[in-house]
C-alpha positions in Angstrom: -31.9 17.7 18.8 -30.0 17.8 15.8 -29.1 15.4 13.3 -24.9 14.6 13.7 -23.7 12.8 10.8 -21.7 9.9 11.6 -18.1 9.9 10.3 -17.4 6.3 9.3 -13.8 5.1 10.9 -10.9 5.2 8.7 -9.4 1.9 7.3 -5.8 2.1 7.9 -3.4 1.0 5.3 -2.1 -1.8 7.3 -5.7 -2.8 7.1 -5.9 -3.3 3.2 -4.6 -6.2 1.9 -4.4 -7.3 -1.7 -4.6 -11.0 -2.5 -5.9 -13.4 0.2 -6.4 -11.9 3.5 -5.9 -15.5 5.0 -3.0 -16.2 3.3 0.0 -17.9 5.5 2.6 -15.5 4.2 2.6 -11.4 4.1 4.5 -9.3 2.0 4.6 -5.8 3.4 6.2 -2.9 1.6 7.0 0.5 2.4 7.2 2.4 -0.3 6.7 6.0 -2.3 4.4 6.9 -5.4 7.4 9.0 -7.0 10.1 6.4 -6.8 11.1 4.5 -10.0 12.2 1.9 -7.7 9.0 1.6 -6.5 7.5 1.2 -9.7 9.9 -2.1 -10.3 9.2 -3.5 -7.4 5.6 -3.3 -8.1 6.0 -5.3 -11.3 7.7 -8.0 -9.0 4.8 -7.8 -6.3 2.2 -8.2 -9.2 4.2 -11.3 -10.4 4.4 -13.0 -7.5 0.5 -12.4 -6.2 -0.3 -13.9 -9.9 2.0 -16.7 -9.1 1.5 -17.4 -5.6 -2.3 -16.9 -6.2 -4.4 -18.0 -2.7 -0.9 -18.4 -0.7 0.3 -14.5 -0.1 -1.1 -11.5 0.6 0.5 -8.1 0.0 0.3 -4.9 2.5 1.6 -1.4 1.0 2.4 1.1 3.6 3.5 4.3 2.9 7.2 6.2 3.2 7.2 9.0 1.1 10.7 10.6 0.7 8.9 14.1 1.2 12.5 15.9 0.7 13.0 14.4 -2.9 9.4 13.7 -3.9 7.3 16.5 -2.9 4.1 15.0 -4.3 4.5 11.5 -2.7 2.7 12.3 0.2 -0.6 13.8 -1.3 -0.5 10.9 -3.7 -0.1 8.7 -0.5 -3.3 10.3 0.8 -4.9 9.7 -2.1 -4.6 5.9 -2.0 -5.7 5.9 1.5 -9.0 7.7 0.5 -9.6 5.3 -2.4 -8.9 2.4 -0.3 -11.9 3.6 1.6 -14.0 2.6 -1.5 -12.4 -0.4 -2.1 -10.1 1.1 -4.6 -6.8 1.1 -3.2 -5.1 -1.6 -5.5 -6.4 0.0 -8.6 -5.5 3.6 -7.3 -2.1 2.3 -6.5 -1.4 0.9 -10.1 -2.8 4.3 -11.2 -0.4 6.5 -9.2 2.6 4.2 -10.0 1.9 4.5 -13.6 1.5 8.1 -13.4 4.4 8.7 -10.9 5.6 12.2 -12.7 2.1 13.8 -13.2 0.5 13.3 -9.2 -0.5 17.0 -8.8 -4.0 17.3 -6.8 -6.1 17.5 -10.0 -4.5 14.8 -11.6 -5.2 12.7 -8.4 -8.6 13.4 -8.7 -8.7 12.2 -12.4 -7.1 8.9 -11.4 -9.7 8.6 -8.6 -12.5 8.9 -11.0 -10.5 6.6 -13.9 -10.3 3.7 -11.1 -14.0 4.4 -9.6 -13.9 6.5 -6.4 -17.4 8.2 -5.9 -16.5 10.0 -3.1 -17.8 13.8 -4.0 -15.3 15.2 -1.3 -12.3 13.6 -2.4 -10.2 16.3 -3.8 -11.5 18.5 -0.4 -10.6 15.8 1.5 -7.0 15.7 -0.1 -6.6 19.6 0.1 -7.6 19.2 4.2 -5.3 16.3 4.4 -7.9 14.0 5.9 -5.6 11.1 5.7 -2.4 12.9 6.1 -2.4 11.0 10.1 -2.3 7.7 8.3 0.1 8.5 6.1 2.3 10.0 9.2 1.5 7.1 11.0 3.0 4.5 7.7 6.2 6.8 8.0 6.7 6.5 11.7 5.9 2.6 11.9 8.4 2.6 9.1 10.9 4.7 11.1 10.5 2.3 14.4 11.3 -0.8 11.8 14.4 0.6 10.5 13.0 1.6 6.9 15.4 4.5 5.6 14.7 4.1 2.1 12.3 2.7 -0.6 11.2 -0.4 -1.4 11.5 -1.7 1.6 10.1 -5.5 2.3 9.1 -7.1 5.3 8.2 -10.8 4.7 5.8 -12.1 7.8 7.2 -9.2 9.5 10.9 -10.1 8.9 12.9 -7.5 7.3 13.6 -8.7 3.8 17.5 -7.7 2.9 18.8 -7.6 -0.8 17.2 -6.7 -4.0 13.8 -7.3 -4.1 13.7 -9.1 -7.6 11.3 -12.0 -8.2 13.8 -14.8 -8.2 15.0 -13.5 -4.7 11.6 -12.9 -3.2 10.6 -16.3 -4.2 13.2 -18.0 -2.9 12.3 -16.4 0.7 8.3 -17.0 -0.4 9.2 -20.8 -1.5 10.7 -21.7 1.7 8.2 -20.4 4.0 5.4 -22.3 1.7 7.6 -25.3 2.1 7.7 -25.3 6.4 3.8 -24.2 5.6 2.9 -26.2 8.8 5.3 -23.9 10.9 3.2 -21.0 9.9 0.8 -18.8 12.0 -2.6 -18.4 10.4 -3.1 -14.8 10.1 -6.2 -12.5 11.5 -8.9 -11.9 8.6 -8.0 -8.1 7.3 -9.8 -6.3 4.4 -9.4 -7.0 0.8 -8.2 -3.7 -1.4 
């Protein structure tokens, strides 16, 4: 009998959480790694995670606008690949910081810089190993009414308006004031 190598299950993007997985407020963003608006929104998210440390968490879902951003899909796959090693947030930051340089070789370099050790990283990208997960996010976003990025949802409710620190804090603050009304979130993996 041949030894069959067991393939570990893929950690889905919806299960990769930044911040406290048990927090009662979840911010979910559908975004694209080549989008300037997503880079600006990322700064807002970082600020909110710092200000509300332990009270909120963040989930990034992939919504590559491939008609205008040809490299966003592979960048999303790279983020998911890094997430398999607990390096999603680090890779997420690297991709947004380098949004104008997202070729395959660059993606491999960013992965190495953030500590990804998978020797098959480049092969996985070239073979589209995580492409279905990106497509799953895209399809779910479309079902939820996402048409552009960044699109935010807070505790499952679509956030309308400009995703500024002030605007998001108003919603989060209101939810935290009424904390007894919030459902307890299920445990998820940390990024």
